[in-house]
mmCIF file of the N, C-alpha and C atoms, coordinates in Angstrom:
data_MODEL
# 
_entry.id   MODEL 
# 
loop_
_atom_site.group_PDB 
_atom_site.id 
_atom_site.type_symbol 
_atom_site.label_atom_id 
_atom_site.label_alt_id 
_atom_site.label_comp_id 
_atom_site.label_asym_id 
_atom_site.label_entity_id 
_atom_site.label_seq_id 
_atom_site.pdbx_PDB_ins_code 
_atom_site.Cartn_x 
_atom_site.Cartn_y 
_atom_site.Cartn_z 
_atom_site.occupancy 
_atom_site.B_iso_or_equiv 
_atom_site.pdbx_formal_charge 
_atom_site.auth_seq_id 
_atom_site.auth_comp_id 
_atom_site.auth_asym_id 
_atom_site.auth_atom_id 
_atom_site.pdbx_PDB_model_num 
ATOM 1   N N  . MET A 1 1  ? 129.133 131.852 103.426 1.00 0.00 ? 1  MET A N  1 
ATOM 2   C CA . MET A 1 1  ? 128.598 130.726 102.494 1.00 0.00 ? 1  MET A CA 1 
ATOM 3   C C  . MET A 1 1  ? 129.957 130.255 101.681 1.00 0.00 ? 1  MET A C  1 
ATOM 4   N N  . THR A 1 2  ? 130.213 129.116 101.114 1.00 0.00 ? 2  THR A N  1 
ATOM 5   C CA . THR A 1 2  ? 131.197 128.565 100.381 1.00 0.00 ? 2  THR A CA 1 
ATOM 6   C C  . THR A 1 2  ? 130.756 128.886 99.088  1.00 0.00 ? 2  THR A C  1 
ATOM 7   N N  . LYS A 1 3  ? 131.949 129.294 98.081  1.00 0.00 ? 3  LYS A N  1 
ATOM 8   C CA . LYS A 1 3  ? 131.980 129.391 96.772  1.00 0.00 ? 3  LYS A CA 1 
ATOM 9   C C  . LYS A 1 3  ? 132.450 128.236 96.200  1.00 0.00 ? 3  LYS A C  1 
ATOM 10  N N  . TRP A 1 4  ? 131.865 127.734 95.094  1.00 0.00 ? 4  TRP A N  1 
ATOM 11  C CA . TRP A 1 4  ? 131.978 126.559 94.317  1.00 0.00 ? 4  TRP A CA 1 
ATOM 12  C C  . TRP A 1 4  ? 132.110 127.023 92.699  1.00 0.00 ? 4  TRP A C  1 
ATOM 13  N N  . ILE A 1 5  ? 132.975 126.161 92.332  1.00 0.00 ? 5  ILE A N  1 
ATOM 14  C CA . ILE A 1 5  ? 133.168 126.241 90.588  1.00 0.00 ? 5  ILE A CA 1 
ATOM 15  C C  . ILE A 1 5  ? 132.569 124.817 90.056  1.00 0.00 ? 5  ILE A C  1 
ATOM 16  N N  . VAL A 1 6  ? 131.464 124.995 89.230  1.00 0.00 ? 6  VAL A N  1 
ATOM 17  C CA . VAL A 1 6  ? 130.999 123.896 89.003  1.00 0.00 ? 6  VAL A CA 1 
ATOM 18  C C  . VAL A 1 6  ? 131.197 123.760 87.470  1.00 0.00 ? 6  VAL A C  1 
ATOM 19  N N  . SER A 1 7  ? 131.835 122.600 86.987  1.00 0.00 ? 7  SER A N  1 
ATOM 20  C CA . SER A 1 7  ? 132.121 122.559 85.457  1.00 0.00 ? 7  SER A CA 1 
ATOM 21  C C  . SER A 1 7  ? 131.243 121.586 84.802  1.00 0.00 ? 7  SER A C  1 
ATOM 22  N N  . ILE A 1 8  ? 130.381 121.738 83.947  1.00 0.00 ? 8  ILE A N  1 
ATOM 23  C CA . ILE A 1 8  ? 129.509 121.044 83.225  1.00 0.00 ? 8  ILE A CA 1 
ATOM 24  C C  . ILE A 1 8  ? 130.079 120.667 81.726  1.00 0.00 ? 8  ILE A C  1 
ATOM 25  N N  . PRO A 1 9  ? 130.597 119.491 81.398  1.00 0.00 ? 9  PRO A N  1 
ATOM 26  C CA . PRO A 1 9  ? 131.291 119.212 79.874  1.00 0.00 ? 9  PRO A CA 1 
ATOM 27  C C  . PRO A 1 9  ? 129.893 119.352 79.186  1.00 0.00 ? 9  PRO A C  1 
ATOM 28  N N  . THR A 1 10 ? 130.218 119.740 78.129  1.00 0.00 ? 10 THR A N  1 
ATOM 29  C CA . THR A 1 10 ? 128.903 119.768 76.810  1.00 0.00 ? 10 THR A CA 1 
ATOM 30  C C  . THR A 1 10 ? 129.664 118.751 75.600  1.00 0.00 ? 10 THR A C  1 
ATOM 31  N N  . LEU A 1 11 ? 128.595 118.445 74.814  1.00 0.00 ? 11 LEU A N  1 
ATOM 32  C CA . LEU A 1 11 ? 128.588 117.831 73.592  1.00 0.00 ? 11 LEU A CA 1 
ATOM 33  C C  . LEU A 1 11 ? 127.716 118.595 72.352  1.00 0.00 ? 11 LEU A C  1 
ATOM 34  N N  . ARG A 1 12 ? 128.282 119.194 71.467  1.00 0.00 ? 12 ARG A N  1 
ATOM 35  C CA . ARG A 1 12 ? 127.517 119.549 70.209  1.00 0.00 ? 12 ARG A CA 1 
ATOM 36  C C  . ARG A 1 12 ? 127.731 118.847 69.101  1.00 0.00 ? 12 ARG A C  1 
ATOM 37  N N  . ASP A 1 13 ? 126.519 118.096 68.494  1.00 0.00 ? 13 ASP A N  1 
ATOM 38  C CA . ASP A 1 13 ? 126.779 117.625 67.151  1.00 0.00 ? 13 ASP A CA 1 
ATOM 39  C C  . ASP A 1 13 ? 126.807 118.741 65.930  1.00 0.00 ? 13 ASP A C  1 
ATOM 40  N N  . GLU A 1 14 ? 127.645 118.565 65.075  1.00 0.00 ? 14 GLU A N  1 
ATOM 41  C CA . GLU A 1 14 ? 127.612 119.292 64.068  1.00 0.00 ? 14 GLU A CA 1 
ATOM 42  C C  . GLU A 1 14 ? 127.826 118.749 62.788  1.00 0.00 ? 14 GLU A C  1 
ATOM 43  N N  . PRO A 1 15 ? 127.987 119.015 61.734  1.00 0.00 ? 15 PRO A N  1 
ATOM 44  C CA . PRO A 1 15 ? 128.011 118.303 60.440  1.00 0.00 ? 15 PRO A CA 1 
ATOM 45  C C  . PRO A 1 15 ? 129.437 117.772 60.167  1.00 0.00 ? 15 PRO A C  1 
ATOM 46  N N  . GLY A 1 16 ? 130.336 118.628 60.854  1.00 0.00 ? 16 GLY A N  1 
ATOM 47  C CA . GLY A 1 16 ? 131.831 118.103 60.970  1.00 0.00 ? 16 GLY A CA 1 
ATOM 48  C C  . GLY A 1 16 ? 132.057 117.240 61.776  1.00 0.00 ? 16 GLY A C  1 
ATOM 49  N N  . GLY A 1 17 ? 131.096 116.835 62.842  1.00 0.00 ? 17 GLY A N  1 
ATOM 50  C CA . GLY A 1 17 ? 131.423 115.993 63.807  1.00 0.00 ? 17 GLY A CA 1 
ATOM 51  C C  . GLY A 1 17 ? 131.169 116.443 65.374  1.00 0.00 ? 17 GLY A C  1 
ATOM 52  N N  . ARG A 1 18 ? 131.565 116.064 66.266  1.00 0.00 ? 18 ARG A N  1 
ATOM 53  C CA . ARG A 1 18 ? 130.881 116.473 67.457  1.00 0.00 ? 18 ARG A CA 1 
ATOM 54  C C  . ARG A 1 18 ? 131.925 117.470 68.373  1.00 0.00 ? 18 ARG A C  1 
ATOM 55  N N  . ILE A 1 19 ? 131.478 118.299 68.834  1.00 0.00 ? 19 ILE A N  1 
ATOM 56  C CA . ILE A 1 19 ? 132.256 119.348 69.350  1.00 0.00 ? 19 ILE A CA 1 
ATOM 57  C C  . ILE A 1 19 ? 132.326 119.357 70.892  1.00 0.00 ? 19 ILE A C  1 
ATOM 58  N N  . PRO A 1 20 ? 133.165 119.192 71.831  1.00 0.00 ? 20 PRO A N  1 
ATOM 59  C CA . PRO A 1 20 ? 133.174 119.120 72.824  1.00 0.00 ? 20 PRO A CA 1 
ATOM 60  C C  . PRO A 1 20 ? 133.481 120.619 73.505  1.00 0.00 ? 20 PRO A C  1 
ATOM 61  N N  . GLY A 1 21 ? 132.919 120.800 74.627  1.00 0.00 ? 21 GLY A N  1 
ATOM 62  C CA . GLY A 1 21 ? 133.018 121.969 75.526  1.00 0.00 ? 21 GLY A CA 1 
ATOM 63  C C  . GLY A 1 21 ? 132.808 122.027 76.879  1.00 0.00 ? 21 GLY A C  1 
ATOM 64  N N  . VAL A 1 22 ? 132.712 123.032 77.748  1.00 0.00 ? 22 VAL A N  1 
ATOM 65  C CA . VAL A 1 22 ? 131.975 123.253 78.893  1.00 0.00 ? 22 VAL A CA 1 
ATOM 66  C C  . VAL A 1 22 ? 131.601 124.437 79.350  1.00 0.00 ? 22 VAL A C  1 
ATOM 67  N N  . GLN A 1 23 ? 130.614 124.355 80.087  1.00 0.00 ? 23 GLN A N  1 
ATOM 68  C CA . GLN A 1 23 ? 130.092 125.436 80.687  1.00 0.00 ? 23 GLN A CA 1 
ATOM 69  C C  . GLN A 1 23 ? 130.413 125.318 82.366  1.00 0.00 ? 23 GLN A C  1 
ATOM 70  N N  . LEU A 1 24 ? 130.899 126.677 82.769  1.00 0.00 ? 24 LEU A N  1 
ATOM 71  C CA . LEU A 1 24 ? 131.356 126.720 84.167  1.00 0.00 ? 24 LEU A CA 1 
ATOM 72  C C  . LEU A 1 24 ? 130.507 127.880 84.714  1.00 0.00 ? 24 LEU A C  1 
ATOM 73  N N  . TYR A 1 25 ? 129.948 127.386 86.184  1.00 0.00 ? 25 TYR A N  1 
ATOM 74  C CA . TYR A 1 25 ? 129.414 128.199 86.800  1.00 0.00 ? 25 TYR A CA 1 
ATOM 75  C C  . TYR A 1 25 ? 130.114 128.316 88.241  1.00 0.00 ? 25 TYR A C  1 
ATOM 76  N N  . VAL A 1 26 ? 130.372 129.568 88.867  1.00 0.00 ? 26 VAL A N  1 
ATOM 77  C CA . VAL A 1 26 ? 130.669 129.930 90.245  1.00 0.00 ? 26 VAL A CA 1 
ATOM 78  C C  . VAL A 1 26 ? 129.215 130.134 91.302  1.00 0.00 ? 26 VAL A C  1 
ATOM 79  N N  . VAL A 1 27 ? 129.410 129.415 92.069  1.00 0.00 ? 27 VAL A N  1 
ATOM 80  C CA . VAL A 1 27 ? 128.065 129.549 92.515  1.00 0.00 ? 27 VAL A CA 1 
ATOM 81  C C  . VAL A 1 27 ? 128.253 129.512 94.257  1.00 0.00 ? 27 VAL A C  1 
ATOM 82  N N  . GLU A 1 28 ? 127.354 129.956 95.064  1.00 0.00 ? 28 GLU A N  1 
ATOM 83  C CA . GLU A 1 28 ? 127.623 130.110 96.402  1.00 0.00 ? 28 GLU A CA 1 
ATOM 84  C C  . GLU A 1 28 ? 126.591 129.063 97.124  1.00 0.00 ? 28 GLU A C  1 
ATOM 85  N N  . ALA A 1 29 ? 127.161 128.024 98.067  1.00 0.00 ? 29 ALA A N  1 
ATOM 86  C CA . ALA A 1 29 ? 126.207 127.032 98.548  1.00 0.00 ? 29 ALA A CA 1 
ATOM 87  C C  . ALA A 1 29 ? 126.688 126.610 99.742  1.00 0.00 ? 29 ALA A C  1 
ATOM 88  N N  . PRO A 1 30 ? 126.138 126.087 100.898 1.00 0.00 ? 30 PRO A N  1 
ATOM 89  C CA . PRO A 1 30 ? 126.570 125.549 102.041 1.00 0.00 ? 30 PRO A CA 1 
ATOM 90  C C  . PRO A 1 30 ? 126.995 124.167 101.736 1.00 0.00 ? 30 PRO A C  1 
ATOM 91  N N  . HIS A 1 31 ? 126.799 123.425 100.787 1.00 0.00 ? 31 HIS A N  1 
ATOM 92  C CA . HIS A 1 31 ? 126.990 122.211 100.489 1.00 0.00 ? 31 HIS A CA 1 
ATOM 93  C C  . HIS A 1 31 ? 127.426 121.933 98.875  1.00 0.00 ? 31 HIS A C  1 
ATOM 94  N N  . PRO A 1 32 ? 128.306 120.972 98.605  1.00 0.00 ? 32 PRO A N  1 
ATOM 95  C CA . PRO A 1 32 ? 128.338 120.948 97.187  1.00 0.00 ? 32 PRO A CA 1 
ATOM 96  C C  . PRO A 1 32 ? 127.210 120.234 96.515  1.00 0.00 ? 32 PRO A C  1 
ATOM 97  N N  . ARG A 1 33 ? 126.255 119.573 96.957  1.00 0.00 ? 33 ARG A N  1 
ATOM 98  C CA . ARG A 1 33 ? 125.296 118.900 96.469  1.00 0.00 ? 33 ARG A CA 1 
ATOM 99  C C  . ARG A 1 33 ? 124.414 120.085 96.011  1.00 0.00 ? 33 ARG A C  1 
ATOM 100 N N  . LEU A 1 34 ? 124.548 121.295 96.943  1.00 0.00 ? 34 LEU A N  1 
ATOM 101 C CA . LEU A 1 34 ? 123.524 122.414 96.480  1.00 0.00 ? 34 LEU A CA 1 
ATOM 102 C C  . LEU A 1 34 ? 124.000 123.089 95.517  1.00 0.00 ? 34 LEU A C  1 
ATOM 103 N N  . ALA A 1 35 ? 125.347 123.229 95.295  1.00 0.00 ? 35 ALA A N  1 
ATOM 104 C CA . ALA A 1 35 ? 125.991 123.941 94.399  1.00 0.00 ? 35 ALA A CA 1 
ATOM 105 C C  . ALA A 1 35 ? 125.718 123.217 93.059  1.00 0.00 ? 35 ALA A C  1 
ATOM 106 N N  . ARG A 1 36 ? 125.678 121.980 92.793  1.00 0.00 ? 36 ARG A N  1 
ATOM 107 C CA . ARG A 1 36 ? 125.215 121.216 91.637  1.00 0.00 ? 36 ARG A CA 1 
ATOM 108 C C  . ARG A 1 36 ? 124.024 121.495 91.202  1.00 0.00 ? 36 ARG A C  1 
ATOM 109 N N  . ARG A 1 37 ? 122.866 121.808 92.237  1.00 0.00 ? 37 ARG A N  1 
ATOM 110 C CA . ARG A 1 37 ? 121.367 122.115 91.894  1.00 0.00 ? 37 ARG A CA 1 
ATOM 111 C C  . ARG A 1 37 ? 121.455 123.196 91.557  1.00 0.00 ? 37 ARG A C  1 
ATOM 112 N N  . ALA A 1 38 ? 122.237 124.221 91.924  1.00 0.00 ? 38 ALA A N  1 
ATOM 113 C CA . ALA A 1 38 ? 122.232 125.596 91.388  1.00 0.00 ? 38 ALA A CA 1 
ATOM 114 C C  . ALA A 1 38 ? 122.705 125.874 89.998  1.00 0.00 ? 38 ALA A C  1 
ATOM 115 N N  . ALA A 1 39 ? 123.845 125.257 89.934  1.00 0.00 ? 39 ALA A N  1 
ATOM 116 C CA . ALA A 1 39 ? 124.433 125.258 88.582  1.00 0.00 ? 39 ALA A CA 1 
ATOM 117 C C  . ALA A 1 39 ? 123.614 124.368 87.376  1.00 0.00 ? 39 ALA A C  1 
ATOM 118 N N  . LEU A 1 40 ? 123.004 123.369 87.797  1.00 0.00 ? 40 LEU A N  1 
ATOM 119 C CA . LEU A 1 40 ? 122.198 122.500 86.856  1.00 0.00 ? 40 LEU A CA 1 
ATOM 120 C C  . LEU A 1 40 ? 120.826 123.500 86.824  1.00 0.00 ? 40 LEU A C  1 
ATOM 121 N N  . ASP A 1 41 ? 120.238 124.293 87.660  1.00 0.00 ? 41 ASP A N  1 
ATOM 122 C CA . ASP A 1 41 ? 118.990 125.229 87.480  1.00 0.00 ? 41 ASP A CA 1 
ATOM 123 C C  . ASP A 1 41 ? 119.443 126.009 86.226  1.00 0.00 ? 41 ASP A C  1 
ATOM 124 N N  . ARG A 1 42 ? 120.940 126.872 86.371  1.00 0.00 ? 42 ARG A N  1 
ATOM 125 C CA . ARG A 1 42 ? 121.253 127.950 85.631  1.00 0.00 ? 42 ARG A CA 1 
ATOM 126 C C  . ARG A 1 42 ? 121.474 127.092 84.237  1.00 0.00 ? 42 ARG A C  1 
ATOM 127 N N  . ALA A 1 43 ? 122.145 126.376 84.133  1.00 0.00 ? 43 ALA A N  1 
ATOM 128 C CA . ALA A 1 43 ? 122.277 125.727 82.809  1.00 0.00 ? 43 ALA A CA 1 
ATOM 129 C C  . ALA A 1 43 ? 121.072 125.075 82.017  1.00 0.00 ? 43 ALA A C  1 
ATOM 130 N N  . ALA A 1 44 ? 119.831 124.767 82.974  1.00 0.00 ? 44 ALA A N  1 
ATOM 131 C CA . ALA A 1 44 ? 118.956 124.799 82.196  1.00 0.00 ? 44 ALA A CA 1 
ATOM 132 C C  . ALA A 1 44 ? 117.809 125.653 81.365  1.00 0.00 ? 44 ALA A C  1 
ATOM 133 N N  . GLY A 1 45 ? 118.133 127.083 81.827  1.00 0.00 ? 45 GLY A N  1 
ATOM 134 C CA . GLY A 1 45 ? 117.909 128.139 81.288  1.00 0.00 ? 45 GLY A CA 1 
ATOM 135 C C  . GLY A 1 45 ? 118.162 128.603 79.966  1.00 0.00 ? 45 GLY A C  1 
ATOM 136 N N  . ALA A 1 46 ? 117.082 129.204 79.301  1.00 0.00 ? 46 ALA A N  1 
ATOM 137 C CA . ALA A 1 46 ? 117.358 129.614 77.722  1.00 0.00 ? 46 ALA A CA 1 
ATOM 138 C C  . ALA A 1 46 ? 118.826 130.499 77.443  1.00 0.00 ? 46 ALA A C  1 
ATOM 139 N N  . PRO A 1 47 ? 119.087 131.131 78.304  1.00 0.00 ? 47 PRO A N  1 
ATOM 140 C CA . PRO A 1 47 ? 120.155 131.985 78.024  1.00 0.00 ? 47 PRO A CA 1 
ATOM 141 C C  . PRO A 1 47 ? 121.294 131.062 78.063  1.00 0.00 ? 47 PRO A C  1 
ATOM 142 N N  . ALA A 1 48 ? 121.489 130.086 78.952  1.00 0.00 ? 48 ALA A N  1 
ATOM 143 C CA . ALA A 1 48 ? 122.470 129.252 78.966  1.00 0.00 ? 48 ALA A CA 1 
ATOM 144 C C  . ALA A 1 48 ? 122.484 128.231 77.753  1.00 0.00 ? 48 ALA A C  1 
ATOM 145 N N  . LEU A 1 49 ? 121.393 127.835 77.447  1.00 0.00 ? 49 LEU A N  1 
ATOM 146 C CA . LEU A 1 49 ? 121.268 127.070 76.319  1.00 0.00 ? 49 LEU A CA 1 
ATOM 147 C C  . LEU A 1 49 ? 121.746 127.692 74.924  1.00 0.00 ? 49 LEU A C  1 
ATOM 148 N N  . ARG A 1 50 ? 121.402 129.025 74.834  1.00 0.00 ? 50 ARG A N  1 
ATOM 149 C CA . ARG A 1 50 ? 122.007 129.648 73.721  1.00 0.00 ? 50 ARG A CA 1 
ATOM 150 C C  . ARG A 1 50 ? 123.371 129.738 73.739  1.00 0.00 ? 50 ARG A C  1 
ATOM 151 N N  . HIS A 1 51 ? 124.077 130.285 74.699  1.00 0.00 ? 51 HIS A N  1 
ATOM 152 C CA . HIS A 1 51 ? 125.315 130.209 74.901  1.00 0.00 ? 51 HIS A CA 1 
ATOM 153 C C  . HIS A 1 51 ? 126.160 129.111 74.358  1.00 0.00 ? 51 HIS A C  1 
ATOM 154 N N  . ARG A 1 52 ? 125.486 127.807 74.955  1.00 0.00 ? 52 ARG A N  1 
ATOM 155 C CA . ARG A 1 52 ? 126.578 126.796 74.204  1.00 0.00 ? 52 ARG A CA 1 
ATOM 156 C C  . ARG A 1 52 ? 125.751 126.232 72.958  1.00 0.00 ? 52 ARG A C  1 
ATOM 157 N N  . ARG A 1 53 ? 125.000 126.955 72.306  1.00 0.00 ? 53 ARG A N  1 
ATOM 158 C CA . ARG A 1 53 ? 124.496 126.647 70.962  1.00 0.00 ? 53 ARG A CA 1 
ATOM 159 C C  . ARG A 1 53 ? 123.945 125.336 70.994  1.00 0.00 ? 53 ARG A C  1 
ATOM 160 N N  . GLY A 1 54 ? 123.112 125.218 71.913  1.00 0.00 ? 54 GLY A N  1 
ATOM 161 C CA . GLY A 1 54 ? 122.140 123.977 71.934  1.00 0.00 ? 54 GLY A CA 1 
ATOM 162 C C  . GLY A 1 54 ? 122.919 122.503 72.384  1.00 0.00 ? 54 GLY A C  1 
ATOM 163 N N  . ALA A 1 55 ? 123.926 122.452 72.762  1.00 0.00 ? 55 ALA A N  1 
ATOM 164 C CA . ALA A 1 55 ? 124.838 121.434 73.098  1.00 0.00 ? 55 ALA A CA 1 
ATOM 165 C C  . ALA A 1 55 ? 124.268 121.074 74.478  1.00 0.00 ? 55 ALA A C  1 
ATOM 166 N N  . ALA A 1 56 ? 124.468 119.498 74.210  1.00 0.00 ? 56 ALA A N  1 
ATOM 167 C CA . ALA A 1 56 ? 123.868 118.598 75.456  1.00 0.00 ? 56 ALA A CA 1 
ATOM 168 C C  . ALA A 1 56 ? 124.682 118.838 76.378  1.00 0.00 ? 56 ALA A C  1 
ATOM 169 N N  . LEU A 1 57 ? 124.162 118.538 77.932  1.00 0.00 ? 57 LEU A N  1 
ATOM 170 C CA . LEU A 1 57 ? 125.006 118.791 79.187  1.00 0.00 ? 57 LEU A CA 1 
ATOM 171 C C  . LEU A 1 57 ? 125.421 117.296 79.210  1.00 0.00 ? 57 LEU A C  1 
ATOM 172 N N  . LEU A 1 58 ? 126.735 116.896 79.832  1.00 0.00 ? 58 LEU A N  1 
ATOM 173 C CA . LEU A 1 58 ? 126.880 115.772 80.069  1.00 0.00 ? 58 LEU A CA 1 
ATOM 174 C C  . LEU A 1 58 ? 126.922 115.655 81.593  1.00 0.00 ? 58 LEU A C  1 
ATOM 175 N N  . VAL A 1 59 ? 126.026 115.461 82.194  1.00 0.00 ? 59 VAL A N  1 
ATOM 176 C CA . VAL A 1 59 ? 125.744 115.756 83.525  1.00 0.00 ? 59 VAL A CA 1 
ATOM 177 C C  . VAL A 1 59 ? 126.581 114.710 84.554  1.00 0.00 ? 59 VAL A C  1 
ATOM 178 N N  . GLU A 1 60 ? 126.895 113.717 83.967  1.00 0.00 ? 60 GLU A N  1 
ATOM 179 C CA . GLU A 1 60 ? 127.505 112.524 84.465  1.00 0.00 ? 60 GLU A CA 1 
ATOM 180 C C  . GLU A 1 60 ? 129.027 112.860 84.640  1.00 0.00 ? 60 GLU A C  1 
ATOM 181 N N  . LYS A 1 61 ? 129.337 113.988 84.232  1.00 0.00 ? 61 LYS A N  1 
ATOM 182 C CA . LYS A 1 61 ? 130.744 114.105 84.113  1.00 0.00 ? 61 LYS A CA 1 
ATOM 183 C C  . LYS A 1 61 ? 131.032 115.547 84.747  1.00 0.00 ? 61 LYS A C  1 
ATOM 184 N N  . LEU A 1 62 ? 130.013 115.979 85.349  1.00 0.00 ? 62 LEU A N  1 
ATOM 185 C CA . LEU A 1 62 ? 129.969 117.231 86.174  1.00 0.00 ? 62 LEU A CA 1 
ATOM 186 C C  . LEU A 1 62 ? 131.111 117.232 87.455  1.00 0.00 ? 62 LEU A C  1 
ATOM 187 N N  . VAL A 1 63 ? 131.904 118.332 87.519  1.00 0.00 ? 63 VAL A N  1 
ATOM 188 C CA . VAL A 1 63 ? 132.843 118.450 88.499  1.00 0.00 ? 63 VAL A CA 1 
ATOM 189 C C  . VAL A 1 63 ? 132.497 119.487 89.448  1.00 0.00 ? 63 VAL A C  1 
ATOM 190 N N  . ILE A 1 64 ? 132.825 119.427 90.553  1.00 0.00 ? 64 ILE A N  1 
ATOM 191 C CA . ILE A 1 64 ? 132.379 120.662 91.773  1.00 0.00 ? 64 ILE A CA 1 
ATOM 192 C C  . ILE A 1 64 ? 133.830 120.485 92.567  1.00 0.00 ? 64 ILE A C  1 
ATOM 193 N N  . SER A 1 65 ? 134.030 121.927 92.491  1.00 0.00 ? 65 SER A N  1 
ATOM 194 C CA . SER A 1 65 ? 135.458 121.929 93.335  1.00 0.00 ? 65 SER A CA 1 
ATOM 195 C C  . SER A 1 65 ? 135.090 123.542 94.048  1.00 0.00 ? 65 SER A C  1 
ATOM 196 N N  . PRO A 1 66 ? 135.815 123.529 95.448  1.00 0.00 ? 66 PRO A N  1 
ATOM 197 C CA . PRO A 1 66 ? 135.949 124.710 96.042  1.00 0.00 ? 66 PRO A CA 1 
ATOM 198 C C  . PRO A 1 66 ? 136.329 125.653 95.143  1.00 0.00 ? 66 PRO A C  1 
ATOM 199 N N  . TRP A 1 67 ? 135.624 127.331 95.142  1.00 0.00 ? 67 TRP A N  1 
ATOM 200 C CA . TRP A 1 67 ? 136.168 128.167 94.314  1.00 0.00 ? 67 TRP A CA 1 
ATOM 201 C C  . TRP A 1 67 ? 137.395 128.903 94.918  1.00 0.00 ? 67 TRP A C  1 
ATOM 202 N N  . ASN A 1 68 ? 138.754 128.973 94.423  1.00 0.00 ? 68 ASN A N  1 
ATOM 203 C CA . ASN A 1 68 ? 139.927 129.626 94.977  1.00 0.00 ? 68 ASN A CA 1 
ATOM 204 C C  . ASN A 1 68 ? 140.108 130.629 94.237  1.00 0.00 ? 68 ASN A C  1 
ATOM 205 N N  . GLY A 1 69 ? 139.171 131.367 93.539  1.00 0.00 ? 69 GLY A N  1 
ATOM 206 C CA . GLY A 1 69 ? 139.556 132.570 92.660  1.00 0.00 ? 69 GLY A CA 1 
ATOM 207 C C  . GLY A 1 69 ? 139.446 133.962 93.356  1.00 0.00 ? 69 GLY A C  1 
ATOM 208 N N  . PRO A 1 70 ? 139.230 135.249 92.509  1.00 0.00 ? 70 PRO A N  1 
ATOM 209 C CA . PRO A 1 70 ? 139.361 136.434 93.413  1.00 0.00 ? 70 PRO A CA 1 
ATOM 210 C C  . PRO A 1 70 ? 138.142 136.451 94.275  1.00 0.00 ? 70 PRO A C  1 
ATOM 211 N N  . ASP A 1 71 ? 138.184 137.079 95.322  1.00 0.00 ? 71 ASP A N  1 
ATOM 212 C CA . ASP A 1 71 ? 137.051 137.198 96.423  1.00 0.00 ? 71 ASP A CA 1 
ATOM 213 C C  . ASP A 1 71 ? 136.077 138.281 95.818  1.00 0.00 ? 71 ASP A C  1 
ATOM 214 N N  . CYS A 1 72 ? 135.111 138.006 94.708  1.00 0.00 ? 72 CYS A N  1 
ATOM 215 C CA . CYS A 1 72 ? 134.287 138.878 94.186  1.00 0.00 ? 72 CYS A CA 1 
ATOM 216 C C  . CYS A 1 72 ? 132.875 138.389 94.246  1.00 0.00 ? 72 CYS A C  1 
ATOM 217 N N  . SER A 1 73 ? 131.834 139.154 94.112  1.00 0.00 ? 73 SER A N  1 
ATOM 218 C CA . SER A 1 73 ? 130.303 138.712 94.066  1.00 0.00 ? 73 SER A CA 1 
ATOM 219 C C  . SER A 1 73 ? 130.185 137.711 93.237  1.00 0.00 ? 73 SER A C  1 
ATOM 220 N N  . VAL A 1 74 ? 129.204 136.905 93.257  1.00 0.00 ? 74 VAL A N  1 
ATOM 221 C CA . VAL A 1 74 ? 128.914 135.764 92.355  1.00 0.00 ? 74 VAL A CA 1 
ATOM 222 C C  . VAL A 1 74 ? 127.669 136.279 91.718  1.00 0.00 ? 74 VAL A C  1 
ATOM 223 N N  . SER A 1 75 ? 127.542 135.884 90.256  1.00 0.00 ? 75 SER A N  1 
ATOM 224 C CA . SER A 1 75 ? 126.462 136.673 89.422  1.00 0.00 ? 75 SER A CA 1 
ATOM 225 C C  . SER A 1 75 ? 125.087 136.025 90.152  1.00 0.00 ? 75 SER A C  1 
ATOM 226 N N  . PRO A 1 76 ? 124.121 136.736 90.124  1.00 0.00 ? 76 PRO A N  1 
ATOM 227 C CA . PRO A 1 76 ? 122.709 136.239 90.360  1.00 0.00 ? 76 PRO A CA 1 
ATOM 228 C C  . PRO A 1 76 ? 122.580 134.976 89.566  1.00 0.00 ? 76 PRO A C  1 
ATOM 229 N N  . PRO A 1 77 ? 121.258 134.166 90.243  1.00 0.00 ? 77 PRO A N  1 
ATOM 230 C CA . PRO A 1 77 ? 120.752 133.319 89.498  1.00 0.00 ? 77 PRO A CA 1 
ATOM 231 C C  . PRO A 1 77 ? 119.807 133.773 87.928  1.00 0.00 ? 77 PRO A C  1 
ATOM 232 N N  . THR A 1 78 ? 119.967 133.023 87.170  1.00 0.00 ? 78 THR A N  1 
ATOM 233 C CA . THR A 1 78 ? 119.286 133.440 85.736  1.00 0.00 ? 78 THR A CA 1 
ATOM 234 C C  . THR A 1 78 ? 117.831 133.611 86.242  1.00 0.00 ? 78 THR A C  1 
ATOM 235 N N  . ALA A 1 79 ? 117.124 134.906 85.793  1.00 0.00 ? 79 ALA A N  1 
ATOM 236 C CA . ALA A 1 79 ? 115.983 135.435 85.889  1.00 0.00 ? 79 ALA A CA 1 
ATOM 237 C C  . ALA A 1 79 ? 114.947 134.165 85.634  1.00 0.00 ? 79 ALA A C  1 
ATOM 238 N N  . GLY A 1 80 ? 114.234 134.114 86.174  1.00 0.00 ? 80 GLY A N  1 
ATOM 239 C CA . GLY A 1 80 ? 112.682 133.310 85.751  1.00 0.00 ? 80 GLY A CA 1 
ATOM 240 C C  . GLY A 1 80 ? 112.805 131.572 85.989  1.00 0.00 ? 80 GLY A C  1 
ATOM 241 N N  . LEU A 1 81 ? 113.898 131.437 86.772  1.00 0.00 ? 81 LEU A N  1 
ATOM 242 C CA . LEU A 1 81 ? 114.390 130.011 87.301  1.00 0.00 ? 81 LEU A CA 1 
ATOM 243 C C  . LEU A 1 81 ? 113.787 129.936 88.751  1.00 0.00 ? 81 LEU A C  1 
ATOM 244 N N  . PRO A 1 82 ? 113.224 129.097 89.128  1.00 0.00 ? 82 PRO A N  1 
ATOM 245 C CA . PRO A 1 82 ? 112.858 128.948 90.773  1.00 0.00 ? 82 PRO A CA 1 
ATOM 246 C C  . PRO A 1 82 ? 114.252 128.800 91.533  1.00 0.00 ? 82 PRO A C  1 
ATOM 247 N N  . ARG A 1 83 ? 114.113 129.382 92.702  1.00 0.00 ? 83 ARG A N  1 
ATOM 248 C CA . ARG A 1 83 ? 115.098 129.224 93.531  1.00 0.00 ? 83 ARG A CA 1 
ATOM 249 C C  . ARG A 1 83 ? 115.295 127.756 94.220  1.00 0.00 ? 83 ARG A C  1 
# 
């Protein structure tokens, strides 16, 4: 199965202005569309929302690329989310 890195830009409103960021996921999937779905499922979870401090996901700017990093295991999906 192919590994993909999915980059999801974020934007958080603060009193001092808007703060951009990015949430990254490395997922295994046979097709980029399935990698996108897996990353969005993880990003929808409470742990991911806490990690990005409530920032909104800019899904329209999501980028999917083949993973060229070290050949190590991919983290499991967030508990409690449907597969």
